[in-house]
C-alpha positions in Angstrom: 0.0 0.0 0.0 2.9 2.4 0.7 3.9 2.2 -3.0 0.5 3.4 -4.1 0.7 6.2 -1.6 4.1 7.3 -2.8 3.0 7.2 -6.4 0.0 9.3 -5.6 2.2 11.9 -3.8 4.6 12.0 -6.7 1.8 12.4 -9.2 -0.1 15.1 -7.2 3.0 17.3 -6.5 3.8 17.4 -10.2 0.3 18.4 -11.2 -0.1 21.1 -8.6 3.2 22.7 -9.3 3.2 26.5 -9.6 6.7 27.0 -11.1 6.6 25.8 -14.7 10.2 26.5 -15.6 12.4 23.4 -15.9 15.2 22.8 -13.4 18.7 23.8 -14.5 19.5 20.1 -15.2 16.5 19.7 -17.4 17.3 23.0 -19.2 20.8 21.8 -19.8 19.6 18.5 -21.2 17.2 20.5 -23.5 20.1 22.6 -24.8 22.2 19.5 -25.4 19.4 17.9 -27.5 18.9 21.1 -29.5 22.6 21.1 -30.4 22.0 17.8 -32.1 19.9 19.6 -34.6 23.0 21.3 -36.0 24.6 17.8 -36.3 21.5 16.5 -38.1 21.5 19.5 -40.4 25.1 18.8 -41.4 24.3 15.1 -42.0 21.4 16.2 -44.3 23.7 18.7 -46.1 26.1 15.9 -47.0 28.9 16.6 -44.6 31.4 13.8 -44.2 32.5 12.2 -40.9 35.6 14.5 -40.4 33.4 17.6 -40.9 30.8 16.3 -38.5 33.4 15.5 -36.0 35.0 18.9 -36.2 31.6 20.7 -36.2 30.2 18.9 -33.2 33.3 18.3 -31.1 32.5 14.5 -30.7 35.0 11.8 -31.6 35.3 10.1 -35.0 33.7 6.9 -33.8 30.7 8.7 -32.3 30.3 10.9 -35.3 30.2 7.8 -37.5 27.7 6.0 -35.3 25.4 9.0 -34.9 25.5 9.8 -38.7 24.5 6.2 -39.4 21.7 6.3 -36.8 20.3 9.5 -38.3 20.5 8.0 -41.8 18.7 4.9 -40.6 16.0 7.0 -38.9 15.5 8.9 -42.2 15.3 5.6 -44.1 12.8 4.1 -41.6 10.6 7.1 -42.1 10.5 6.2 -45.8 12.3 9.3 -47.0 14.3 7.7 -49.8 14.4 10.8 -51.9 16.0 12.6 -49.0 18.7 9.9 -48.7 19.4 10.2 -52.4 19.7 14.0 -51.9 22.2 13.5 -49.0 24.3 11.2 -51.2 24.2 13.6 -54.1 25.2 16.5 -51.8 28.1 14.4 -50.4 29.4 13.6 -53.9 29.0 17.3 -54.9 31.0 18.4 -51.9 33.8 15.9 -52.8 33.9 17.2 -56.3 34.1 20.8 -55.1 37.0 20.1 -52.8 38.8 18.1 -55.5 38.4 21.0 -57.9 39.6 23.5 -55.3 42.7 21.4 -54.7 43.4 21.1 -58.4 43.3 24.9 -58.7 46.0 25.2 -56.1 44.0 25.4 -52.8 45.1 23.5 -49.7 42.6 21.7 -47.5 43.7 21.1 -43.9 42.9 17.7 -42.3 39.8 18.1 -40.1 41.2 16.0 -37.3 44.5 18.0 -37.3 42.7 21.3 -36.7 41.4 21.4 -33.2 40.6 25.1 -33.0 37.0 26.2 -32.6 35.4 27.4 -35.8 34.9 31.0 -34.7 38.3 31.5 -33.0 40.6 34.4 -33.8 43.1 31.8 -35.2 40.7 30.6 -37.8 39.6 34.1 -38.8 43.2 35.1 -39.3 44.5 32.0 -41.1 41.6 30.8 -43.1 40.8 33.0 -46.0 37.8 31.2 -47.4 35.0 29.0 -45.9 32.9 27.0 -48.4 30.1 24.7 -47.2 31.8 23.8 -44.0 35.2 22.8 -45.5 38.2 24.6 -44.2 39.8 26.0 -47.2 43.2 27.6 -46.5 45.0 29.4 -49.3 48.7 29.3 -48.8 51.1 31.4 -50.8 53.8 29.5 -52.7 57.2 30.5 -51.5 
């Protein structure tokens, strides 16, 4: 009987609550979940694993697993056209970067650059940003 009474107390206190703002812990969890929207947007824009890793700050293995999970979720919803679009965007991004390199541009390795995207270092040393790729133009000496 005490279990039923405890459950009743728990239920009533939550329904008669006056303060409707979430606790700090719940608000932090909400912000963390919202940050995944940026990761999902990058997946849907055709970003590769190194770019997802760099953009989110998670490790290479986690970026790979989460990208795959989001793609499976999209597939399970029956959005095959969206999956084809993501594949096309990924191929397009690869072609763009290959063309940029052929024209003399230098692309830094994503995992070698561990500086936040909006830091003073990146603003100073990266002359061009194109669809999330770090494109650094170096002068030939």
